[in-house]
C-alpha positions as CSV (number, residue, x, y, z in Angstrom):
1,X,-22.2,-6.3,-3.4
2,X,-20.7,-9.6,-2.1
3,X,-21.5,-9.6,1.4
4,X,-19.7,-12.6,2.6
5,X,-16.3,-14.1,1.0
6,X,-15.3,-17.4,2.1
7,X,-11.9,-19.3,1.3
8,X,-13.8,-21.5,-1.2
9,X,-15.3,-18.6,-3.0
10,X,-11.8,-17.3,-3.8
11,X,-9.6,-20.5,-4.3
12,X,-12.3,-21.9,-6.6
13,X,-11.2,-20.0,-9.3
14,X,-7.5,-20.0,-8.7
15,X,-6.7,-22.2,-12.1
16,X,-8.7,-19.6,-14.2
17,X,-8.6,-16.1,-15.5
18,X,-11.2,-14.2,-13.8
19,X,-13.2,-12.0,-15.9
20,X,-16.5,-11.8,-14.0
21,X,-19.3,-9.6,-15.2
22,X,-19.1,-7.8,-11.6
23,X,-15.7,-6.5,-12.5
24,X,-15.9,-3.7,-15.4
25,X,-12.0,-3.8,-16.7
26,X,-10.0,-5.8,-18.8
27,X,-7.0,-7.9,-17.4
28,X,-4.2,-8.5,-19.9
29,X,-1.4,-10.6,-19.3
30,X,2.1,-9.3,-20.2
31,X,3.9,-10.8,-23.4
32,X,5.6,-14.2,-22.3
33,X,9.1,-12.8,-22.7
34,X,8.5,-9.6,-20.6
35,X,6.7,-11.4,-17.9
36,X,9.6,-14.0,-17.6
37,X,12.1,-11.3,-17.4
38,X,10.0,-9.6,-14.7
39,X,10.0,-13.2,-12.9
40,X,13.7,-13.3,-13.1
41,X,14.3,-9.9,-11.5
42,X,11.5,-10.1,-9.1
43,X,11.5,-13.5,-7.9
44,X,8.7,-13.4,-5.6
45,X,6.1,-12.6,-8.5
46,X,5.7,-16.3,-8.6
47,X,2.5,-15.6,-11.2
48,X,4.2,-13.1,-13.2
49,X,2.3,-10.0,-14.1
50,X,-1.0,-8.6,-15.7
51,X,-2.2,-4.9,-16.4
52,X,-5.5,-3.9,-15.8
53,X,-7.1,-1.7,-18.5
54,X,-7.5,1.3,-19.7
55,X,-5.2,2.6,-17.1
56,X,-3.0,-0.1,-17.3
57,X,-2.4,-0.8,-13.5
58,X,0.2,-3.3,-12.8
59,X,-0.2,-6.5,-10.5
60,X,1.0,-10.0,-10.0
61,X,-1.0,-12.4,-12.1
62,X,-2.6,-13.7,-9.0
63,X,-4.6,-10.3,-8.8
64,X,-7.1,-11.8,-11.8
65,X,-8.4,-14.2,-8.8
66,X,-9.3,-11.4,-6.8
67,X,-10.1,-8.2,-8.7
68,X,-13.9,-8.7,-8.6
69,X,-13.9,-9.7,-4.8
70,X,-12.0,-5.9,-4.3
71,X,-14.3,-4.3,-6.7
72,X,-17.3,-5.7,-4.8
73,X,-16.1,-5.8,-1.1
74,X,-18.8,-5.2,1.2
75,X,-18.6,-1.9,2.8
76,X,-20.0,-0.7,6.2
77,X,-20.7,3.3,7.0
78,X,-18.2,2.5,10.0
79,X,-15.1,1.5,7.9
80,X,-12.3,4.0,7.6
81,X,-9.8,3.7,4.4
82,X,-6.5,4.7,4.4
83,X,-5.4,4.7,0.5
84,X,-2.2,5.6,-1.1
85,X,0.4,4.3,-3.7
86,X,2.9,2.5,-1.6
87,X,5.8,4.0,0.4
88,X,3.9,7.6,0.8
89,X,3.4,7.5,4.6
90,X,0.7,4.8,4.5
91,X,1.8,3.3,7.9
92,X,2.4,6.7,9.7
93,X,-1.0,7.6,8.5
94,X,-2.6,4.2,9.8
95,X,-1.3,4.3,13.4
96,X,-2.6,8.0,13.9
97,X,-6.0,6.9,12.3
98,X,-6.1,3.9,14.6
99,X,-5.7,5.6,17.5
100,X,-8.1,8.4,16.8
101,X,-10.7,5.8,16.3
102,X,-10.0,3.8,19.1
103,X,-9.7,6.7,21.6
104,X,-6.0,6.7,22.1
105,X,-5.7,3.2,23.2
106,X,-2.0,2.8,23.4
107,X,-1.9,-0.7,25.2
108,X,-4.3,-1.7,22.2
109,X,-1.7,-0.5,19.7
110,X,0.7,-3.0,20.9
111,X,-1.1,-5.4,18.8
112,X,0.9,-5.8,15.4
113,X,-0.6,-2.9,13.0
114,X,-1.2,-5.6,10.3
115,X,-4.0,-7.1,12.4
116,X,-5.3,-4.0,13.9
117,X,-5.3,-2.3,10.4
118,X,-5.5,-5.2,7.7
119,X,-4.2,-4.9,4.1
120,X,-7.1,-5.5,1.9
121,X,-5.2,-6.9,-1.3
122,X,-2.7,-8.8,0.9
123,X,-3.6,-12.2,-0.9
124,X,-2.8,-10.7,-4.4
125,X,0.2,-8.8,-3.2
126,X,2.2,-11.1,-1.1
127,X,2.1,-14.5,-3.0
128,X,1.3,-16.9,0.0
129,X,3.0,-19.8,-2.2
130,X,6.3,-17.9,-1.3
131,X,5.6,-19.2,2.4
132,X,5.3,-22.7,1.3
133,X,9.3,-22.6,0.1
134,X,10.9,-25.2,2.5
135,X,13.6,-22.7,3.9
136,X,10.6,-20.4,5.1
137,X,7.7,-23.0,6.0
138,X,9.9,-25.1,8.3
139,X,10.5,-21.7,10.4
140,X,6.7,-20.7,10.6
141,X,5.1,-21.1,14.0
142,X,1.8,-21.5,12.3
143,X,0.7,-23.1,9.3
144,X,1.4,-21.1,6.0
145,X,-1.3,-18.8,5.0
146,X,-3.6,-20.1,2.3
147,X,-5.3,-18.2,-1.2
148,X,-7.9,-16.1,0.4
149,X,-7.3,-16.3,3.9
150,X,-6.7,-12.3,4.3
151,X,-10.2,-11.8,2.5
152,X,-12.1,-13.8,4.6
153,X,-10.6,-12.8,7.9
154,X,-11.3,-9.0,6.9
155,X,-14.9,-10.0,6.0
156,X,-15.3,-11.4,9.7
157,X,-13.6,-8.6,11.3
158,X,-16.1,-6.7,13.7
159,X,-16.8,-3.0,13.5
160,X,-15.1,-0.4,13.4
161,X,-12.7,-1.7,10.8
162,X,-9.8,0.4,9.8
163,X,-8.6,-0.7,6.5
164,X,-5.5,-0.2,4.3
165,X,-5.1,-0.3,0.5
166,X,-2.7,0.7,-2.3
167,X,-5.4,-0.1,-5.1
168,X,-6.4,3.1,-7.2
169,X,-10.2,4.3,-6.5
170,X,-11.2,2.8,-9.8
171,X,-10.5,-0.6,-8.6
172,X,-12.3,-0.4,-5.3
173,X,-16.2,-0.4,-4.6
174,X,-17.6,2.4,-6.5
175,X,-19.6,3.4,-3.7
176,X,-16.6,3.9,-1.3
177,X,-16.7,7.5,-0.8
178,X,-20.4,7.7,-0.2
179,X,-20.2,5.1,2.4
180,X,-16.7,5.4,4.1
181,X,-14.3,8.1,5.4
182,X,-11.2,7.7,3.0
183,X,-7.6,9.2,3.8
184,X,-5.5,9.3,0.8
185,X,-1.6,9.9,1.3
186,X,0.6,11.1,-1.6
187,X,4.4,11.8,-1.7
188,X,7.1,13.1,-3.9
189,X,7.6,10.0,-6.5
190,X,11.3,10.5,-6.3
191,X,11.5,9.7,-2.6
192,X,8.6,7.2,-3.3
193,X,11.2,5.4,-5.8
194,X,14.2,5.2,-3.4
195,X,11.8,3.8,-0.4
196,X,10.1,1.3,-2.7
197,X,13.6,-0.1,-4.1
198,X,14.3,-1.0,-0.5
199,X,11.0,-2.3,0.4
200,X,11.3,-4.8,-3.0
201,X,14.8,-5.9,-1.9
202,X,13.8,-6.3,2.0
203,X,10.6,-8.5,1.3
204,X,11.1,-12.0,0.1
205,X,7.6,-11.8,-1.1
206,X,8.8,-9.4,-3.9
207,X,12.3,-11.1,-4.2
208,X,14.1,-7.8,-6.0
209,X,17.9,-8.4,-6.0
210,X,18.7,-6.1,-8.7
211,X,20.5,-2.5,-8.4
212,X,18.6,0.7,-8.1
213,X,19.3,2.2,-11.6
214,X,17.3,-1.1,-12.7
215,X,14.7,-0.3,-10.4
216,X,14.6,3.0,-11.3
217,X,13.8,2.0,-15.0
218,X,11.0,-0.2,-14.0
219,X,9.2,2.5,-12.1
220,X,9.5,4.8,-14.7
221,X,8.1,2.2,-17.3
222,X,5.4,1.6,-15.1
223,X,6.1,-2.1,-14.3
224,X,6.0,-2.0,-10.5
225,X,2.9,-3.0,-8.3
226,X,0.2,-0.6,-8.3
227,X,1.7,1.8,-11.1
228,X,1.1,3.9,-13.0
229,X,1.8,6.3,-10.0
230,X,0.5,9.4,-11.8
231,X,-3.0,7.7,-12.8
232,X,-3.2,6.7,-9.1
233,X,-2.7,10.1,-7.8
234,X,-4.8,11.6,-10.5
235,X,-7.8,9.5,-9.5
236,X,-7.8,10.9,-6.1
237,X,-7.2,14.3,-7.0
238,X,-10.0,14.3,-9.3
239,X,-12.2,13.2,-6.3
240,X,-10.6,15.9,-3.7
241,X,-13.8,17.7,-3.1
242,X,-15.8,14.6,-1.9
243,X,-16.6,15.2,1.6
244,X,-15.6,11.9,2.7
245,X,-12.2,12.1,1.3
246,X,-9.2,13.7,2.9
247,X,-5.9,13.8,0.9
248,X,-2.8,14.3,3.0
249,X,1.0,14.7,2.1
250,X,3.9,13.3,3.4
251,X,5.5,16.5,3.5
252,X,2.7,18.1,5.4
253,X,3.3,14.9,8.0
254,X,6.8,15.8,8.3
255,X,6.6,19.5,8.3
256,X,3.6,19.9,10.9
257,X,2.7,16.5,12.6
258,X,0.7,18.7,14.9
259,X,-1.7,20.3,12.4
260,X,-2.1,16.9,10.7
261,X,-3.1,15.3,13.9
262,X,-5.9,18.1,14.3
263,X,-6.7,17.8,10.7
264,X,-7.4,14.1,10.4
265,X,-9.2,14.3,14.0
266,X,-11.8,16.7,12.6
267,X,-12.2,14.8,9.5
268,X,-12.7,11.7,11.6
269,X,-15.3,13.5,14.2
270,X,-12.7,13.0,17.0
271,X,-11.7,15.8,19.6
272,X,-8.1,15.9,20.7
273,X,-7.2,17.6,23.7
274,X,-3.7,19.3,24.0
275,X,-2.7,16.4,26.4
276,X,-3.9,13.8,24.0
277,X,-1.9,15.5,21.2
278,X,1.2,15.6,23.0
279,X,0.9,11.8,23.6
280,X,0.1,11.3,20.0
281,X,3.3,13.5,18.8
282,X,5.5,11.2,21.0
283,X,4.0,7.9,19.9
284,X,4.1,9.2,16.3
285,X,7.5,10.7,16.1
286,X,10.0,8.8,13.7
287,X,12.1,7.5,16.3
288,X,9.3,5.9,18.0
289,X,7.9,4.5,15.1
290,X,11.1,2.9,14.3
291,X,11.5,1.2,17.4
292,X,8.0,0.0,17.7
293,X,7.9,-3.7,17.2
294,X,4.0,-3.7,16.4
295,X,4.9,-1.6,13.1
296,X,8.3,-2.9,12.2
297,X,7.2,-6.5,11.2
298,X,10.2,-7.6,13.6
299,X,8.7,-10.9,13.7
300,X,9.4,-11.6,10.1
301,X,13.0,-11.2,10.5
302,X,13.9,-14.7,11.9
303,X,11.6,-16.4,9.4
304,X,13.8,-15.0,6.4
305,X,10.6,-13.4,5.1
306,X,12.3,-9.9,5.7
307,X,15.8,-8.8,5.1
308,X,16.6,-6.3,7.9
309,X,19.8,-4.8,6.0
310,X,17.5,-2.7,3.7
311,X,16.7,-0.6,7.1
312,X,13.4,-2.2,8.3
313,X,9.9,-1.4,7.3
314,X,10.1,2.3,8.7
315,X,13.5,3.1,7.1
316,X,14.5,6.7,7.2
317,X,11.3,8.8,7.1
318,X,12.9,11.9,5.5
319,X,11.9,14.0,2.4
320,X,14.4,14.4,-0.2
321,X,16.5,11.3,0.3
322,X,16.4,10.8,-3.3
323,X,19.4,13.2,-4.0
324,X,21.4,10.6,-2.5
325,X,20.5,7.8,-5.2
326,X,20.0,10.0,-8.5
327,X,22.9,10.8,-10.5
328,X,22.4,14.0,-12.9
329,X,21.2,12.2,-15.7
330,X,18.6,10.2,-13.7
331,X,17.6,13.4,-12.1
332,X,16.8,15.2,-15.5
333,X,15.1,11.9,-16.9
334,X,12.7,11.8,-13.6
335,X,11.9,15.3,-13.8
336,X,10.9,15.0,-17.5
337,X,8.7,12.2,-16.6
338,X,6.9,14.0,-14.0
339,X,6.1,16.9,-16.2
340,X,4.9,14.7,-18.8
341,X,3.0,12.3,-16.9
342,X,1.9,14.4,-13.8
343,X,-0.1,17.2,-16.0
344,X,0.3,19.8,-13.4
345,X,0.1,17.6,-10.4
346,X,3.9,17.9,-10.0
347,X,3.3,21.6,-9.2
348,X,0.1,21.2,-7.3
349,X,1.9,19.3,-4.8
350,X,4.9,21.6,-5.1
351,X,7.4,18.8,-5.9
352,X,8.5,20.8,-9.1
353,X,7.9,24.7,-9.3
């Protein structure tokens, strides 16, 4: 396992394709014509896109330079991970987990969530070269991030670390569930695609300017970051009986937050009094989360990195909002996709009956 990762150990390989012996999967570049179209539609994907075989996981091209670092990330037995496909309730769960781990330190929770609960693959998901664009760079208070900065900072972060990732289990350290507590969050993919659409339009580091129907087709064709959705969820489901894994659904969080607080607290070995739970319920209420500057990335708006017109990082927080976006044809198409690809998970999670 890689015990320490310094900037030079990441950037030294940026010009080449990484196929290290300590990463067991093949990384394939998409055909040139397909890649050019993706870079046109997603203007933040400066390095194009790749797939990791055999599952076909979709990433920006710069993932090649980090894949083996993620797979060999040095774990500590005090680490707690929140894992999900994007837009499944990750932020909500992160805030709950951080507060439980830190004994309801609401004052400490005023620090930005990204600092308290870093995103493991940020270096490969948000291309730092976007921040070097003159219109953004001149607005930054600090120097633009450099390749590998995020990875290096996580290695130096003191314990206990709370860590977020959207990577599937197969691309994370194989010993993860033997060493660390992991909470996996999952959501109805119909709501995911709507939220993910706005997310891609909101962040300049994704740079999607197209309409919803085009994004919908990208999603179904598994040409969106961290796709395929069903492979991602399926990997977690196969591991559901591992004692260090807790699977939560967005619908559970919406329907009974109190019960979810108790479930997560028990999983983490934390006791929560009735008074503690009441404080957590108030803090984690959607309206509170929506107004919380430590969560909503408000500092990124003046920099031009985040477009507030897309509803903010915490947008609407409801289930079933997809009905406002899908026409009849899209509804049928998506349900067929769910049945074909879900292989029963769509019923297991009660998204289709």
